N, C-alpha and C positions, 0 to 999 in steps of 0.2 A: 977420620973425619972426612965426611963427604962434602964436596963443594956443591952448594946449591946453585942451580942455574936459574937465571931470570927468564920469565916467560918471554917469548919472541915479541909479543905485542908491546910490552913495556920497553924493550930495547929500541923500538922504532918510533916511540912517542916523540912528537915534535918535528918530525921530518915533513909532515904535510903542510905546516905553516909556511915555510919558505917557498914551497911549490905554489901554494895559493897566491902568495905575495908576488912571485915571479909572473904568474899568469895574469894577475891583475895589472901589473906594470905593462906587460906586452899588450893587453887589451886596451888600456888607456892610450898607448902609443898608436895603435891601429885606429882607434876612434879619432884621435887628433889628425892623423894622415887623411882619413876619409873626409873629415870636416873641412880641412884646408883644401883638399883636392876639389871638393864640391864647390867651395866658395870661389876658387880660381876659375873653375869651369863656368859658373854663373856670371862672373865678372867678364869673362871673355865673350860669352853669349850676348851680354848687354852691350859690349863694345861692337860686336858684329852687327847688332840691330841698329845701333847709332851710325855706324859706317855705311850700312845699306841705305838708311834714310837720308843721310847727308849726301851720298853720291847721287841718289835719285833727285833730291832737291836741287842739287847743282846742275844736273843734266836738264831738268825741267826749266830752270831759270835760263840756262844758256840756249836751249832749244827755243823757248818763247822769244827771247831777244833776237835770235837769228831769223826767225820767221817774220817778226815785225820789221826788221831792217832789210831783209833780202827777199822776202816772199817765199812761196812754196816751190817755185819752179827752178830757181838757181841752185848751184852747189853751195854748200855751207863754206864760209870762210873758216880758217883755223879758229878753234874755240878760244874764247877770251878767258885766260887763266884767272884774271882779277875778278871777273864776274862769277866764276865758279867758286873761287875762294870765299868771296863775300857771301854767296848763297849757303855755303857749308857753315860758316860762322853764324849766320842768322839762324839756320836750322838748329845748331847745337845750343845757341842761346835760348831759342824758343822751347826746346825740350829739356832745359835745365841740366844739360849733360855735365857742366862743370861742378854743379852741386853734388851730383851723384858720383862723379869721378874726379876728385880733387887732383890737380897736377896733370890733367889731360893735355896731351900734345897732339896737334893736328898737322897733317901734311897733305896738301892738295896738289895734284899734278894733272896736267892735261896732255894726253897723248892722242894724236890723230883726232878721232871723233869720240874719244872716251874721257871721262872724268874719273880719276882714281883718288880715293880718300883713304888715308892711313891714320889710324888712331893708336896712341899708346898711353897707358896710365900706370901709375905705381900699383903694385899688387897689394891689396888690402885683405889680409887673412885674419880670421878670428883668433887663431892660436899662433902665437909668434915664438920662435926660438932663435933669438939673436939675428945674425945675418943669414942663417940657414933658410929662413922663410921670407926673405926679401927678394924683390925683383920687379919685373914689369910684365904686363899683359898687353897684347896688341891685337888689332884686327884691321883688315882693309877690305874695301869694296870698290867696284867699278860700275859705271853706268855708261852705256853707249848712246850718243846723241844721233837720232835720225829724224829727218824731216819727212812728213807725209805718211808716217805709219800710224 
């Protein structure tokens, strides 16, 4: 009696399916990573733009007040941190930043002749995987106050 051998292609039947499923899982994971990375980048760019605008708004407010109070010839007194902070909050309210970035935290500091605005917001990603995709995104900007430029 001779033993009949199975053709090679019948012995390999079914091994392509797990390979396709594996590639599909890897592809879906890569798509998720790209989508989340893009969303985080866009959120950071949005905060960058808000921080730039808020710093410029605060610098303009402080500069205008200093010119009216002291004139163009004198040296500027130290910048008023309260005035800069108020200008930043008005700018963020007018641009509806809190609606776009719930949980937005603002820090305004005045150093020498510059206003520094730092913003932080919770990271809002479209694809969430428990605590793995949680965190914060932040941005900061500074504007220098000069009189006579």
